[in-house]
C-alpha positions as CSV (number, residue, x, y, z in Angstrom):
1,M,88.5,78.1,172.3
2,E,90.3,81.3,171.3
3,E,92.0,80.2,168.3
4,R,88.9,78.7,166.9
5,V,87.2,82.5,167.6
6,R,90.3,83.9,165.8
7,K,89.5,81.6,163.0
8,R,86.0,82.3,163.0
9,E,84.9,78.8,163.5
10,V,82.6,79.4,166.0
11,K,79.1,80.1,165.4
12,V,76.1,81.4,167.5
13,C,72.4,80.3,167.2
14,P,69.2,81.6,169.1
15,V,66.7,79.0,169.1
16,V,63.2,80.9,168.9
17,L,60.0,78.5,170.1
18,R,56.6,78.7,170.1
19,K,54.2,76.8,171.5
20,S,51.2,75.7,169.0
21,G,48.6,73.8,170.4
22,N,50.1,70.1,171.7
23,Y,53.3,71.0,169.9
24,R,56.2,73.3,169.4
25,E,57.4,75.5,166.8
26,L,61.2,76.4,165.6
27,M,61.3,79.7,163.9
28,L,63.3,78.9,160.6
29,F,63.7,81.9,157.7
30,E,64.0,81.1,154.3
31,H,67.4,82.8,152.7
32,P,66.5,84.5,148.9
33,L,70.1,82.6,148.0
34,A,70.8,79.8,150.4
35,D,67.4,78.2,151.0
36,V,65.9,77.4,154.7
37,Q,68.2,78.2,157.7
38,L,68.3,78.6,161.5
39,V,69.6,82.1,162.2
40,K,73.4,82.1,162.9
41,G,75.8,83.8,163.1
42,T,79.9,84.1,164.0
43,L,81.1,84.6,167.6
44,E,82.9,87.7,167.5
45,S,86.0,88.5,170.1
46,S,84.3,91.7,171.2
47,D,81.1,89.4,172.2
48,I,80.8,89.6,176.0
49,S,79.7,86.2,176.0
50,I,77.7,83.2,174.0
51,E,74.6,84.6,174.8
52,S,75.1,88.3,174.4
53,A,75.8,87.1,170.9
54,A,72.7,85.2,170.1
55,L,70.9,88.1,171.1
56,R,72.9,90.2,168.7
57,E,72.5,88.1,166.0
58,L,69.2,87.8,166.4
59,E,68.5,91.3,166.4
60,E,70.6,91.5,163.4
61,E,69.4,88.9,161.1
62,S,65.5,89.0,162.3
63,G,64.9,92.2,163.7
64,L,63.5,90.7,167.0
65,S,64.8,92.4,170.2
66,S,62.4,91.6,173.0
67,V,64.0,88.9,174.4
68,S,62.8,88.1,178.1
69,S,65.3,85.3,179.0
70,S,68.2,83.1,177.2
71,H,69.1,80.1,178.2
72,Y,72.1,77.9,176.7
73,L,71.3,74.7,175.8
74,G,74.6,73.5,174.7
75,C,77.2,73.0,171.7
76,W,77.7,70.9,168.4
77,E,80.3,69.7,166.3
78,S,78.8,70.5,163.1
79,G,81.4,68.8,160.7
80,F,81.0,71.3,158.6
81,Q,84.3,73.7,158.2
82,N,85.4,72.8,161.5
83,Q,82.5,75.0,162.8
84,L,81.7,74.9,166.4
85,W,77.9,75.9,167.1
86,H,75.9,77.1,170.5
87,F,72.7,77.0,170.1
88,V,71.1,79.6,173.1
89,L,67.1,79.3,173.8
90,C,65.8,83.1,173.6
91,E,61.9,83.6,174.8
92,I,60.4,86.1,173.1
93,D,58.1,88.8,174.6
94,Q,56.0,89.3,172.0
95,E,53.4,86.7,170.0
96,L,54.9,86.5,166.8
97,P,52.9,85.7,163.5
98,N,53.2,83.0,161.2
99,S,55.2,84.3,158.6
100,W,56.6,87.1,158.1
101,S,59.6,89.0,156.5
102,F,62.7,90.8,157.7
103,F,65.7,93.3,155.6
104,T,68.9,92.6,156.8
105,Q,71.9,94.3,156.3
106,D,73.9,91.0,156.3
107,D,75.9,90.3,153.1
108,G,75.0,93.8,151.5
109,G,71.2,93.4,152.8
110,H,68.5,90.4,152.0
111,E,65.2,90.5,152.7
112,F,64.4,87.0,154.9
113,S,61.2,85.2,155.2
114,F,60.1,83.8,158.6
115,F,58.2,80.7,159.4
116,W,57.4,78.2,161.9
117,H,58.4,74.3,161.8
118,K,56.8,71.8,163.9
119,V,59.4,70.5,166.1
120,G,60.0,66.7,165.3
121,S,58.4,66.6,161.5
122,K,60.1,66.1,158.7
123,P,61.4,68.8,157.2
124,D,59.5,69.7,153.8
125,F,61.8,72.5,152.7
126,K,65.1,72.6,151.1
127,C,68.3,73.3,152.9
128,H,71.8,72.8,153.6
129,K,72.7,69.7,155.2
130,V,74.3,71.4,158.0
131,F,71.0,73.2,158.4
132,F,69.3,69.7,158.1
133,D,71.6,68.7,161.0
134,A,71.3,71.6,163.2
135,I,67.5,71.6,163.5
136,K,67.9,67.8,164.5
137,Q,70.4,68.8,166.9
138,V,67.9,71.3,168.3
139,E,65.4,69.1,168.8
140,I,67.3,67.2,170.7
141,L,68.1,69.3,173.1
142,C,64.7,70.8,173.3
143,I,63.2,66.9,173.9
């Protein structure tokens, strides 16, 4: 895996879920230049672990840092640019609103618009195929 980390092919994806009535919802965001995405970033050689990298990415891209616990869900060969994704379930200590915005410093600075997607329902938004497939993978790992 060291070689893949060096090539920046290893990705970490913090997964944030919430319960809403009888179903669960997955936190997603709309990128102003790249449609809907999951929070995801590159595992850096300086990261202590996959879980710590996921927590770092969660804070960088969403501003969320009040994680009470994290749990490794599994990995997935995305079939996109030789990327290996690692999914980490992150339990958040605070109640999050139905939607909110966060200004991230990523790529020179962008405002990300966060929202919730009902797990198992057909996406009614535009996203790149790799994110559509990743959402399906999260649903498989979380069911």
